[in-house]
C-alpha positions in Angstrom: -73.4 95.1 -94.7 -70.1 93.5 -94.1 -67.0 94.5 -96.2 -66.8 90.9 -97.5 -70.5 90.9 -98.6 -70.1 94.4 -100.2 -67.0 93.2 -102.1 -68.9 90.1 -103.3 -71.8 92.2 -104.6 -69.4 94.4 -106.6 -67.7 91.4 -108.1 -70.9 89.5 -108.8 -72.4 92.4 -110.7 -69.2 93.2 -112.5 -68.9 89.6 -113.7 -72.6 89.4 -114.7 -72.5 92.6 -116.7 -69.3 91.6 -118.5 -70.7 88.3 -119.5 -74.0 89.8 -120.7 -72.9 93.0 -122.3 -69.5 91.9 -123.7 -68.4 94.5 -126.3 -71.7 96.4 -126.1 -75.5 96.1 -126.1 -76.1 96.3 -129.8 -79.9 96.1 -129.5 -80.0 99.1 -127.1 -78.4 101.2 -129.9 -81.8 101.1 -131.7 -82.9 103.6 -129.1 -81.9 107.3 -129.2 -79.0 107.9 -126.9 -80.8 110.8 -125.1 -84.2 108.9 -124.8 -85.6 108.7 -121.2 -87.9 106.0 -120.0 -89.7 104.6 -117.0 -90.2 101.0 -115.9 -91.4 98.9 -113.0 -90.8 95.3 -112.0 -93.5 93.0 -110.6 -93.4 89.5 -109.3 -95.8 87.0 -110.9 -95.7 84.7 -107.8 -95.6 84.8 -104.1 -92.1 85.2 -102.8 -89.7 86.5 -100.1 -87.9 89.5 -101.6 -84.1 89.2 -101.6 -81.3 90.8 -103.6 -82.1 94.5 -103.5 -78.4 95.5 -103.1 -77.5 93.5 -106.2 -80.2 95.2 -108.3 -79.1 98.6 -107.1 -75.5 97.9 -108.0 -76.4 96.6 -111.5 -78.0 99.9 -112.5 -75.3 101.9 -110.7 -72.7 100.2 -112.8 -74.7 100.4 -116.0 -75.7 104.1 -115.7 -75.5 106.3 -112.6 -78.3 108.5 -113.9 -80.8 105.7 -113.4 -83.1 106.3 -110.4 -84.6 103.4 -108.4 -87.5 103.5 -106.0 -88.2 100.4 -104.0 -91.8 99.7 -102.9 -90.8 96.7 -100.7 -88.1 95.9 -98.3 -85.5 93.1 -98.1 -87.1 90.0 -96.5 -90.8 91.1 -97.2 -93.1 88.3 -98.2 -95.2 89.6 -101.2 -98.1 88.3 -103.3 -98.3 87.8 -107.1 -98.5 91.0 -109.1 -96.8 93.1 -106.4 -94.8 96.0 -107.8 -91.3 95.6 -106.4 -89.5 98.7 -107.7 -89.7 101.5 -110.2 -87.0 102.9 -112.5 -86.5 106.1 -114.3 -83.6 107.3 -116.5 -81.8 106.7 -119.8 -83.8 104.1 -121.8 -80.7 102.3 -123.0 -79.4 101.8 -119.5 -82.7 100.5 -118.2 -82.8 97.8 -121.0 -79.2 96.9 -120.7 -79.3 96.3 -117.0 -82.7 94.5 -117.0 -81.6 90.9 -117.3 -78.7 91.0 -115.0 -80.7 92.8 -112.3 -83.7 90.4 -112.6 -81.3 87.3 -112.6 -80.0 88.3 -109.2 -83.4 89.2 -107.8 -85.2 86.1 -109.0 -82.4 83.7 -107.8 -81.9 85.2 -104.4 -85.6 85.6 -103.8 -86.1 82.0 -104.9 -83.4 80.9 -102.3 -85.0 83.0 -99.6 -88.5 81.7 -100.5 -87.6 78.0 -100.3 -85.8 78.6 -97.0 -88.9 80.2 -95.5 -91.0 77.3 -96.6 -88.6 74.8 -94.9 -88.2 76.9 -91.8 -92.0 77.2 -91.3 -92.2 73.4 -91.3 -90.0 73.1 -88.1 -91.0 76.4 -86.4 -92.5 74.4 -83.5 -89.1 72.9 -82.7 -85.8 74.5 -81.6 -83.8 73.1 -84.5 -81.8 75.4 -86.8 -81.8 74.6 -90.5 -78.4 75.0 -92.1 -77.4 75.6 -95.7 -74.4 73.7 -97.3 -71.6 74.5 -99.8 -73.9 73.3 -102.6 -74.3 76.8 -104.0 -74.3 78.2 -107.5 -70.6 78.8 -108.4 -69.6 82.4 -107.9 -72.7 83.2 -105.8 -71.7 81.6 -102.5 -71.9 84.8 -100.5 -75.1 85.9 -102.2 -77.0 82.7 -101.7 -75.8 82.3 -98.1 -77.1 85.9 -97.5 -80.4 85.0 -99.0 -80.7 81.9 -96.8 -80.9 84.1 -93.7 -83.8 86.1 -95.0 -85.8 82.9 -95.3 -85.3 82.2 -91.6 -82.5 79.5 -92.0 -78.9 79.7 -91.0 -75.4 79.5 -92.6 -73.2 76.5 -92.1 -69.5 77.2 -92.8 -69.0 79.7 -95.6 -66.1 77.7 -97.2 -63.2 75.4 -96.5 -61.5 78.1 -94.4 -63.7 79.0 -91.5 -64.5 75.7 -89.8 -63.5 72.0 -89.9 -65.8 69.4 -91.3 -64.0 66.1 -90.9 -65.5 63.4 -93.2 -64.8 59.7 -93.9 -61.8 60.3 -96.2 -60.2 62.8 -93.8 -60.6 60.2 -91.0 -59.1 57.5 -93.1 -56.2 59.6 -94.1 -55.5 60.7 -90.4 -56.0 57.2 -89.0 -58.9 57.7 -86.6 -61.5 60.2 -85.5 -59.5 60.9 -82.3 -56.4 61.7 -84.3 -58.3 63.9 -86.8 -59.9 66.0 -84.1 -56.7 66.4 -82.1 -54.9 67.6 -85.3 -57.7 70.0 -86.1 -57.5 71.6 -82.6 -53.7 71.9 -83.0 -53.9 73.4 -86.5 -56.4 76.1 -85.8 -57.3 76.5 -82.1 -60.6 78.1 -81.6 -62.1 77.0 -85.0 -65.2 74.9 -84.7 -64.4 71.2 -85.3 -67.2 69.1 -86.7 -67.0 65.4 -87.5 -69.3 63.3 -89.7 -70.2 59.9 -88.4 -72.1 57.0 -89.9 -72.9 54.9 -86.8 -73.5 55.1 -83.1 -70.1 53.6 -82.5 -68.5 56.4 -84.5 -70.6 58.9 -82.6 -69.2 57.6 -79.3 -65.7 58.0 -80.7 -66.4 61.5 -81.8 -67.8 62.4 -78.4 -64.8 61.0 -76.6 -62.5 62.9 -79.0 -64.3 66.2 -77.9 -65.6 67.2 -81.3 -67.7 70.4 -81.0 -70.4 69.3 -83.5 -71.1 65.9 -84.8 -72.9 65.3 -88.1 -75.1 62.3 -88.2 -75.0 61.1 -91.8 -78.2 59.2 -92.9 -79.2 58.1 -89.4 -82.8 56.8 -89.1 -85.0 58.6 -86.6 -84.6 56.0 -83.9 -80.8 56.3 -84.1 -81.2 60.1 -84.0 -83.2 59.9 -80.8 -80.5 57.7 -79.2 -77.8 60.0 -80.4 -79.5 63.0 -78.8 -79.4 61.1 -75.5 -75.8 60.1 -75.9 -74.6 63.6 -76.8 -76.6 65.6 -74.2 -74.4 68.3 -72.7 -71.3 67.1 -74.6 -71.6 68.1 -78.2 -74.1 69.6 -80.7 -75.7 67.3 -83.2 -76.5 67.9 -86.9 -78.6 65.6 -89.0 -77.7 65.3 -92.6 -78.2 63.3 -95.8 -81.0 63.5 -98.4 -83.4 65.4 -96.1 -86.5 66.7 -97.9 -89.9 68.1 -97.1 -91.3 64.6 -96.5 -88.8 63.7 -93.8 -87.9 67.1 -92.4 -90.4 67.5 -89.6 -90.0 64.1 -88.0 -86.2 64.6 -88.0 -86.5 68.0 -86.4 -88.7 66.4 -83.7 -86.0 64.0 -82.6 -84.2 66.8 -80.8 -81.1 67.3 -82.9 -79.7 70.9 -82.8 -79.2 71.3 -86.5 -80.3 69.9 -89.8 -78.3 70.6 -93.0 -80.1 70.7 -96.3 -78.4 71.1 -99.6 -81.7 71.8 -101.3 -81.9 75.2 -99.7 -79.4 76.5 -102.3 -79.0 73.9 -105.0 -82.7 73.2 -105.7 -84.0 76.8 -105.5 -86.5 77.8 -108.2 -86.1 81.3 -109.6 -89.0 83.6 -109.0 -91.0 84.7 -112.1 -90.4 88.4 -112.5 -91.4 90.9 -115.2 -90.2 94.4 -116.1 -92.7 96.7 -117.8 -91.2 99.5 -119.8 -92.6 102.8 -121.1 -91.0 105.7 -122.9 
C-alpha cells in the first residue's frame, strides 16, 4: 500500500466516523459497556470484494479490542450469501462501526464490480478501460483503487499529475500547438493529452506531438481513421457517453484507451448485511 493511499484511508475513515458518531452513539448506550458480541457480514448479491483496509480501519478507530477475521480476499468474486468477514469484541463498538464499515465496503465493491463487468466486455481486445475524475467527493483515491480490482485502469488522479488540454484551454492558449508547447515547458516529463473533436484537430494534435489524444464523441468510422492516422505517433483515447451498448464496437476500432465516467459515478452499492449475536 502506498503512503498516499494509507493516508487517504485514515482520513476517509476519520471523516466518516465523525459524521456518523458526532458527539456519541446514543443508541449503543442501551447496551452494557462490558457486553461482548459476535457478528458476521454477508453479501446478498454477486460482487467483486473491495475495501477490506477501510473496514479494518473503521473498527480499529472505533475500538482496538474488536477482532476481525476475513473469509475472502481483496478482489475475490463472490456469490450471494457468501460470508465476507466475522467480528468479535465489545458489542457497543461492533454496532457503532457497522454502518461506516459497510458503507465503504458496499461502495468500493460496487465500483470494482461494475469495472469487472465492463472489462469483461472488451477482454478480447487490447484496449485499456480508464476511469475519470467523476468520483464521489472525498473518495477519489478509494474509488480509483477499487477500479483496478475490477480489471480497469486509472486515468490521471487529479489536476496535478498529467495534462488534459480541452477546448477551453485551447481557446485560451490560442491553438493546440501553443497549448502543447506550453505544457511541455511548464512540466517536462508529465504526460500531455489533448482532447479533439474532429479529424482536422487530430492532425493538429499529432503535429504538435501530444502524447495522448482524446477523441471526443467520434463515431466508429472516424475512430478507425484516427487509428490509422496516429499509428506510431501517439496513443488514442475514445471518450464521450460510452456505455455497455456502444463499448465493444468502440474497443474493436483499435483505440488504445477508452475512458468511461460510469465506472465511478454510476456504481451501484452492493447489498450487504451484518448479523449480530450477543
